C-alpha positions as CSV (number, residue, x, y, z in Angstrom):
1,X,79.8,121.5,122.3
2,X,81.0,118.4,124.1
3,X,77.4,117.2,124.6
4,X,76.8,117.7,120.9
5,X,79.8,115.5,120.1
6,X,78.6,112.8,122.6
7,X,75.0,112.8,121.4
8,X,75.8,113.1,117.7
9,X,76.5,116.2,115.6
10,X,73.5,115.5,113.4
11,X,70.5,113.1,113.5
12,X,69.3,113.1,109.9
13,X,70.4,114.3,106.5
14,X,68.2,117.5,107.0
15,X,70.4,118.4,110.1
16,X,73.7,118.2,108.2
17,X,75.3,121.6,108.2
18,X,78.6,122.6,106.6
19,X,80.3,122.5,110.0
20,X,78.9,119.1,110.8
21,X,79.9,117.8,107.4
22,X,83.5,119.1,107.8
23,X,83.8,117.7,111.4
24,X,82.5,114.2,110.3
25,X,84.7,113.9,107.2
26,X,87.7,115.6,108.8
27,X,87.7,113.4,111.8
28,X,87.2,110.3,109.7
29,X,90.2,111.3,107.5
30,X,92.4,112.0,110.5
31,X,91.5,108.7,112.1
32,X,92.0,106.9,108.8
33,X,95.5,108.3,108.5
34,X,96.2,107.3,112.1
35,X,95.0,103.7,111.4
36,X,97.2,103.6,108.3
37,X,100.2,104.5,110.4
38,X,99.1,101.8,112.9
39,X,98.9,99.2,110.1
40,X,102.4,100.1,108.9
41,X,103.8,99.1,112.3
42,X,105.5,95.7,111.9
43,X,103.5,94.8,108.8
44,X,104.4,94.5,105.1
45,X,102.4,96.9,103.0
46,X,102.1,98.6,99.7
47,X,101.6,102.4,99.2
48,X,98.2,101.9,97.4
49,X,96.8,99.8,100.3
50,X,98.0,102.3,103.0
51,X,96.4,105.2,101.0
52,X,93.2,103.3,100.6
53,X,93.1,102.5,104.3
54,X,93.7,106.2,105.2
55,X,90.9,107.5,102.9
56,X,88.3,104.7,103.4
57,X,86.8,106.1,106.7
58,X,86.1,109.4,105.0
59,X,84.5,107.8,102.0
60,X,82.3,105.6,104.2
61,X,81.4,108.6,106.4
62,X,80.1,110.7,103.5
63,X,78.1,107.8,102.2
64,X,76.5,107.3,105.6
65,X,75.7,111.0,105.9
66,X,73.9,110.9,102.6
67,X,71.7,107.9,103.4
68,X,71.1,108.7,107.1
69,X,67.5,108.0,107.9
70,X,66.8,106.0,104.7
71,X,66.4,102.3,105.4
72,X,66.3,101.4,101.7
73,X,69.4,103.4,100.8
74,X,71.2,101.9,103.8
75,X,70.4,98.4,102.7
76,X,71.7,99.3,99.2
77,X,74.9,100.7,100.6
78,X,75.4,97.6,102.7
79,X,75.1,95.5,99.6
80,X,77.6,97.7,97.8
81,X,80.1,97.3,100.7
82,X,79.8,93.6,100.4
83,X,81.2,93.8,96.9
84,X,84.5,94.9,98.4
85,X,85.1,91.3,99.5
86,X,83.9,89.5,96.3
87,X,85.2,91.9,93.6
88,X,88.8,92.2,94.9
89,X,91.9,90.0,95.0
90,X,91.8,87.8,98.2
91,X,93.7,89.6,101.0
92,X,95.3,88.5,104.2
93,X,93.4,88.3,107.4
94,X,95.2,91.4,108.7
95,X,94.3,93.4,105.5
96,X,90.6,92.4,105.7
97,X,90.5,93.2,109.4
98,X,92.0,96.6,108.8
99,X,89.5,97.4,106.1
100,X,86.6,96.5,108.3
101,X,88.1,98.6,111.1
102,X,88.4,101.6,108.8
103,X,84.8,101.1,107.7
104,X,83.6,101.0,111.3
105,X,85.3,104.2,112.1
106,X,83.8,105.8,109.0
107,X,80.4,104.6,110.0
108,X,80.7,106.2,113.4
109,X,81.9,109.5,111.9
110,X,79.2,109.4,109.3
111,X,76.5,108.9,111.9
112,X,77.8,111.9,113.8
113,X,79.8,110.4,116.6
114,X,83.4,111.4,116.0
115,X,84.3,111.1,119.7
116,X,83.1,107.4,119.8
117,X,85.0,106.8,116.6
118,X,88.2,108.3,118.2
119,X,87.8,106.1,121.3
120,X,87.2,103.0,119.2
121,X,90.2,103.7,117.0
122,X,92.5,104.3,119.9
123,X,91.3,101.1,121.7
124,X,91.7,99.0,118.5
125,X,95.0,100.7,117.6
126,X,96.6,100.0,121.0
127,X,95.3,96.4,120.9
128,X,96.8,95.8,117.5
129,X,100.1,97.3,118.4
130,X,100.4,95.3,121.6
131,X,99.4,92.0,119.9
132,X,101.8,92.6,117.0
133,X,104.7,93.3,119.4
134,X,104.1,90.1,121.5
135,X,104.4,86.4,120.5
136,X,100.6,86.1,120.7
137,X,99.4,83.9,117.8
138,X,102.8,82.8,116.6
139,X,103.1,79.2,115.6
140,X,106.0,77.2,116.9
141,X,108.6,77.2,114.1
142,X,111.0,74.4,113.6
143,X,114.1,75.6,111.7
144,X,114.3,72.3,109.9
145,X,110.7,72.5,108.5
146,X,110.6,72.6,104.7
147,X,108.2,72.4,101.8
148,X,109.2,69.8,99.2
149,X,107.9,69.9,95.6
150,X,108.7,66.9,93.4
151,X,107.7,66.7,89.7
152,X,107.0,63.1,88.4
153,X,105.8,61.6,85.1
154,X,102.0,61.2,85.0
155,X,102.3,57.5,84.5
156,X,104.5,57.0,87.6
157,X,102.8,55.3,90.6
158,X,104.0,57.8,93.1
159,X,102.2,56.5,96.2
160,X,104.9,55.4,98.6
161,X,107.7,55.4,96.0
162,X,109.8,57.9,98.0
163,X,109.0,56.6,101.5
164,X,112.3,54.8,102.1
165,X,114.2,58.0,101.1
166,X,112.0,60.1,103.4
167,X,112.6,57.7,106.3
168,X,116.3,58.0,105.8
169,X,116.5,61.8,105.8
170,X,113.4,63.1,107.4
171,X,111.7,62.9,110.9
172,X,108.3,63.9,109.5
173,X,106.7,64.1,106.1
174,X,103.1,64.5,104.8
175,X,101.8,64.9,101.2
176,X,99.5,68.0,101.1
177,X,98.9,68.5,97.4
178,X,99.0,66.7,94.0
179,X,98.7,68.9,90.9
180,X,99.0,68.2,87.2
181,X,101.3,70.4,85.1
182,X,102.4,70.6,81.5
183,X,99.0,69.8,80.1
184,X,98.6,66.7,82.3
185,X,101.9,65.0,81.2
186,X,103.4,65.7,84.7
187,X,102.3,65.6,88.3
188,X,103.6,67.9,90.9
189,X,103.7,66.5,94.5
190,X,103.9,68.8,97.5
191,X,105.0,67.6,100.9
192,X,105.5,69.3,104.3
193,X,108.7,67.8,105.7
194,X,111.0,68.1,108.7
195,X,114.7,67.4,108.0
196,X,116.5,64.9,110.3
197,X,119.5,67.3,110.3
198,X,120.6,70.5,108.7
199,X,122.5,70.2,105.4
200,X,121.1,66.9,104.2
201,X,119.0,68.4,101.4
202,X,121.5,67.7,98.6
203,X,122.0,64.0,99.4
204,X,118.2,63.6,99.6
205,X,117.6,65.4,96.3
206,X,120.2,63.3,94.5
207,X,118.4,60.1,95.6
208,X,115.0,61.5,94.7
209,X,116.2,62.4,91.2
210,X,116.9,58.8,90.6
211,X,113.2,58.0,91.3
212,X,111.5,60.9,89.5
213,X,113.3,60.7,86.1
214,X,115.6,63.6,86.9
215,X,112.7,66.1,86.8
216,X,112.3,69.2,88.8
217,X,112.7,69.1,92.6
218,X,112.3,72.1,94.8
219,X,112.7,72.6,98.5
220,X,111.7,75.9,100.3
221,X,111.3,77.0,103.8
222,X,107.9,76.9,105.5
223,X,106.7,80.4,106.2
224,X,104.9,80.9,109.5
225,X,103.9,84.5,108.9
226,X,101.7,83.2,106.1
227,X,99.1,85.0,103.9
228,X,95.9,83.7,105.4
229,X,93.5,84.5,102.7
230,X,89.9,85.3,103.6
């Protein structure tokens, strides 16, 4: 039995028995649920995404069972899987990585190697948990870092108009985006800034309002956990 699991529980669609089918799908589902629990560790998540992550390996495994040995069908399935990326809302790097991990486990189970799928899932699960629990990959966060949004009239020459105010209250500033709003009648400027000291936002905003015609000004914290879209 152990040798069978190592070598593969079936080699082609003709070899798929009810027992092999249940082992493949069952192991994929169990590992999918385990990976869903792993993803929930120190991550923000929605119920729909976690359920999808838990069931995806089983779905992939049954597809692979049905096309095993058919090159044409395999290529068609690969093209279908690629639509997951281009027909969905952009996700975070963590979400996309978890989806591909679930697909890899499903592929292994579908090809008849549940033991290898288990070993791979355990290795990747431990690696993800360890990396999530350590400072690995965290950017250095300055508590005084902010994002500044300033709305100005479209006819205002905004280049350098706020520089003297920025020099007075900030240690660093950089314009990162200019966007038109209100059908082009307004421009929205976005800056990454670092405050010179805590609590100076109100004084800076009061001076900026005198330059931008008392239009909207917004200051928010810079998020370092980010949603890196892929």
